[in-house]
ZAKENU-801373 format. One record per residue (C-alpha): residue in three letters; x, z, y negated. Coordinates in pm, whole numbers, plus 50000, padded with zeros to 5 digits. Example, Ala and Ser with C-alpha at 12.3 -4.5 7.8 and 13.67 -1.06 7.14 Angstrom:
<rs>
ALA512305078050450;SER513675071450106;
</rs>
This chain:
<rs>
UNK500005000050000;UNK501234991749650;UNK499615009249353;UNK501015007749000;UNK500315044848932;UNK502535054349228;UNK505115026549244;UNK506055022748878;UNK508305052048798;UNK509675040748460;UNK512015014148329;UNK510644986148546;UNK509364953248410;UNK505624958948437;UNK504434922448462;UNK507324912648693;UNK506714941548933;UNK502984934848940;UNK503534898149022;UNK506054906749293;UNK503684932349446;UNK500724908549455;UNK502734879549593;UNK504984896549848;UNK503924932649908;UNK500154930949948;UNK498234925150269;UNK494914924050083;UNK494104924649713;UNK491244949149653;UNK489734942049313;UNK487314967649172;UNK484824950148945;UNK482654967548689;UNK481114958848356;UNK484094975248185;UNK486814958248392;UNK485404923448446;UNK486884908848126;UNK489864931848062;UNK493014911648004;UNK495464926248259;UNK493014929448551;UNK491864893848477;UNK495454880748498;UNK496124899548823;UNK492834887848976;UNK493544851648877;UNK496924853049052;UNK495364868349362;UNK492634841849373;UNK495294814949354;UNK497074830549652;UNK493734833049834;UNK493634795149858;UNK496464797550111;UNK495694831750265;UNK492164835750397;UNK490204866650287;UNK493104878250067;UNK490854890049783;UNK488404918049863;UNK486024923749569;UNK484224957049524;UNK481044958449316;UNK481304992249146;UNK478254994148919;UNK475804966849020;UNK477194935448858;UNK474904905548908;UNK475994869948983;UNK475374860248621;UNK478034885648511;UNK480764867948712;UNK482824837248637;UNK482954807148867;UNK486204818349037;UNK484674849149198;UNK480924842949197;UNK480994828449551;UNK482894857649709;UNK481104883549921;UNK481174917449751;UNK481364951749908;UNK478504970749736;UNK479865004549627;UNK477095006949364;UNK474415012449631;UNK476195039249831;UNK479845049649807;UNK479945061950166;UNK478505029550303;UNK480755008950077;UNK483875027550190;UNK482805024250554;UNK482374986650511;UNK485774983650341;UNK487535003050619;UNK485814981850886;UNK486944950050712;UNK490554962150688;UNK490494973151051;UNK489044939851162;UNK491844921450978;UNK494434945151133;UNK495654958850801;UNK498964977850828;UNK498485015550853;UNK501205040650779;UNK499345069150953;UNK497185063051256;UNK495875098651244;UNK495525103050869;UNK492035117850883;UNK492935144151140;UNK496055153650943;UNK493985158950627;UNK491385178850819;UNK494005200450990;UNK495605208150654;UNK492305222250529;UNK491815242250847;UNK495305257250849;UNK494875267450486;UNK491555283650572;UNK489835265850285;UNK486825253850485;UNK484725282350617;UNK481275285950776;UNK478815293650499;UNK475485281050370;UNK475875258450070;UNK473515236449873;UNK474695202449752;UNK472855185649467;UNK472565147949431;UNK471785123849150;UNK468675109749318;UNK465035120749304;UNK462215112949545;UNK459245090349473;UNK456085106049614;UNK453605079049510;UNK453935041249468;UNK451325016549340;UNK449684994949607;UNK448944962149428;UNK450854937249215;UNK448624919948958;UNK449224885848804;UNK448134879348446;UNK448414848248231;UNK448244844447852;UNK447364815047632;UNK451014811247526;UNK454374829147578;UNK455014860947380;UNK457844863147124;UNK460684885847240;UNK459974912946983;UNK456324914947092;UNK457304916647458;UNK459554946447382;UNK456724964247204;UNK454484956247500;UNK457044970347744;UNK456755004047569;UNK453115005247678;UNK452964983747989;UNK455694979448256;UNK455854943248362;UNK458054913348430;UNK457224879748281;UNK458044842948309;UNK456684823748015;UNK452934829348012;UNK452834846948351;UNK453014884948375;UNK453244906848685;UNK452574944148688;UNK451264972748901;UNK449014983348616;UNK446284968248399;UNK447574957748055;UNK446384974347733;UNK443024961547605;UNK444524950647272;UNK447024928647458;UNK444254911847657;UNK442174906047344;UNK444994893147124;UNK446634869847375;UNK443704861047599;UNK445364876747902;UNK443384871248220;UNK443954883748571;UNK444674856348828;UNK444704875749152;UNK446584904549307;UNK448834910349609;UNK448854941549823;UNK452324955949846;UNK453894984050045;UNK457574992950030;UNK457724998350406;UNK456214964750505;UNK459414944950463;UNK457664912050545;UNK458084894150214;UNK461524896350053;UNK460344878249740;UNK457454902249690;UNK459714932249749;UNK462194919249492;UNK459394914449238;UNK458124949749308;UNK461584964549249;UNK461914945848921;UNK458544959048801;UNK459414994448911;UNK462734993348726;UNK460854981548417;UNK458455010748470;UNK461405034748444;UNK462235019348106;UNK458605022847997;UNK458675059748090;UNK461775064947874;UNK460385045447578;UNK457075063947597;UNK458965096847556;UNK460715084347240;UNK463995070547375;UNK465325038447221;UNK466785006747369;UNK470314996247279;UNK470604963647084;UNK471454944147399;UNK468594960247590;UNK470894973447862;UNK470215010947824;UNK467745036047690;UNK469265064247485;UNK468215095847302;UNK468005089246927;UNK469015115146673;UNK466445142546603;UNK464105132746885;UNK464075169646978;UNK464625201146773;UNK468345203946696;UNK468905176046953;UNK468525201447233;UNK466995194447572;UNK465625226747717;UNK465375228148095;UNK465275251448391;UNK468525250148587;UNK469005252148962;UNK469395289848922;UNK465805289848783;UNK466985301048437;UNK466115283648112;UNK468945268947908;UNK469705236747719;UNK472125208047668;UNK472605185947366;UNK471135150847376;UNK473115138947071;UNK476445152446951;UNK479365144246723;UNK483065143546803;UNK486015137946570;UNK488895115646679;UNK492235111646513;UNK493505076546449;UNK496925067146312;UNK495705070445955;UNK492655093245949;UNK490035112246140;UNK487055092846263;UNK483675107346362;UNK481815094346664;UNK478205101846762;UNK477315101947131;UNK473805098447271;UNK472845106647629;UNK471725074247794;UNK470055078048135;UNK470565048148365;UNK467905048548636;UNK467425025148929;UNK464915022649212;UNK466025026049577;UNK463315016449824;UNK463345023150199;UNK466415045250184;UNK466925067150491;UNK465825096350272;UNK462725077750151;UNK461865059249830;UNK464225071749559;UNK465295068649197;UNK468985071249125;UNK469855085448784;UNK473255083248621;UNK474085097848281;UNK475915074748046;UNK476885078347682;UNK475925054347405;UNK478365057647114;UNK477795049646747;UNK479285057146410;UNK477575084546200;UNK475795055846021;UNK474295043646349;UNK476515013246405;UNK477275006746773;UNK480955011146860;UNK482724981247010;UNK483274983047389;UNK487004990447377;UNK486655019447133;UNK483595032247321;UNK485415033647654;UNK488345053647517;UNK486145078347333;UNK483715081647622;UNK486545091547851;UNK487755116647594;UNK484325132547554;UNK483575134647927;UNK486965144948059;UNK486005181948062;UNK482565176348216;UNK482575188548576;UNK479925183548842;UNK477725211348712;UNK477855196648361;UNK476555163348491;UNK473915180548706;UNK472745200148400;UNK472265168048202;UNK470475150648489;UNK468095180248526;UNK467495181948150;UNK466685144748125;UNK464325145048425;UNK462425175248298;UNK462175159847950;UNK460715127748097;UNK458165148348294;UNK456875161847960;UNK455855196348088;UNK454135181748397;UNK455055189948756;UNK456435154648804;UNK457165122348619;UNK454025101048626;UNK452905066648517;UNK449505050848576;UNK446155064948681;UNK444275064549008;UNK445685068249357;UNK446525031449408;UNK447885026349056;UNK450195056149014;UNK453965059849018;UNK454975096249074;UNK458595107749069;UNK459985142549128;UNK461645159448833;UNK464095178649054;UNK467265162449193;UNK467375160349571;UNK469435187849735;UNK470685192350091;UNK471795223550274;UNK475055223750470;UNK476665250650684;UNK480285245350580;UNK481895251350244;UNK485135257850060;UNK486365293650033;UNK486775293049657;UNK488505326949651;UNK491565310349808;UNK491835284149537;UNK492975308149268;UNK491075322848977;UNK491835294448736;UNK490685267248977;UNK487195280049046;UNK484425264348841;UNK482385290848661;UNK478785295548759;UNK476295276148555;UNK475015297448271;UNK473895292447915;UNK477465294947794;UNK478855272148064;UNK476725242047983;UNK476215244847610;UNK477755216647417;UNK480915223147223;UNK480635228446850;UNK479845196046675;UNK482805198946440;UNK485255203146726;UNK488145179446669;UNK490575162146898;UNK493295187346810;UNK491045215946915;UNK490395198947250;UNK494085193947305;UNK494925229747221;UNK493155241947533;UNK495245221147770;
</rs>
């Protein structure tokens, strides 16, 4: 294995060593593709070289889809390659990658690497029998709509009107044709002459019509956006994410009941100061929940929720992608698992709006119902945290542990704690 973080010790010619490694020291080139990395200059150069070599060496490039890139996000050089989908399930993605490498007889330095790692834990006494609860970033869907309705209008809607309509009515459209699980608002029908042209019964467990299932997933993902917009969240300019705007809640706080059944809060919008070469620069971050439907998972029908940050200037101008990535990493570097869990719980409970679950639609066959509690599993093995040392143990979640840092906290103050 050749990896720049391990093999480059200092003083080497970076481009020359990378080229040498790709050409002569790599059995397979594993390229991790995400929305952040797809167009970055250095990864693009390395991937181009690897794809050139792949013309002579079959299956040389192994692409990993990290965060759900679609075919339209890819250039012509890689759009026809088969991806390993890590965005659906990391465990399944890793299993598929290991099977591929084993099938191709990839060189292995340690034939018993797993057992060596496991024995190290056991000899150290770190893994002990004990009951432990593990929390996930998925929630269960308890009710799904049964029918997909088709509506047609007299003429296509302008984009700005369709966005306003999406706030009230989850749907997907193609020109004058609209599909939804729910009846549209009366004012939409009256204004645009929308008429129903049939319906199709749909059940996520049928699995007999891939096209219908794909349409249902698209509508359900739009429904998640409608739920967010109905609670006051905003869409980014490119329409890719919903985010919490400033002052949506009192003092930008999201109150919620944690997994210890105690009330506390996290901040939905905050400010951080960053030091540039010439001055200090303020950055405003907004929590931006990214939710996606998983149907027919082994655990049932699910919604995966990931917490992202949408960054702007204090005046509300969106930061460019390069500046956003660096600042996002800086803001989140001290957020541990329980920090992320706190934000997931806070967002879900906010979307439920004081109800026992997140709901959309009325009537048994027209309702989407989603739990507001992340899915948890019980296991009978855990890490003996007392053996890790006092400084290594994460503190228990409490009001103090998950409160946001002071808004005027600067980069120097963050660095002083390290």
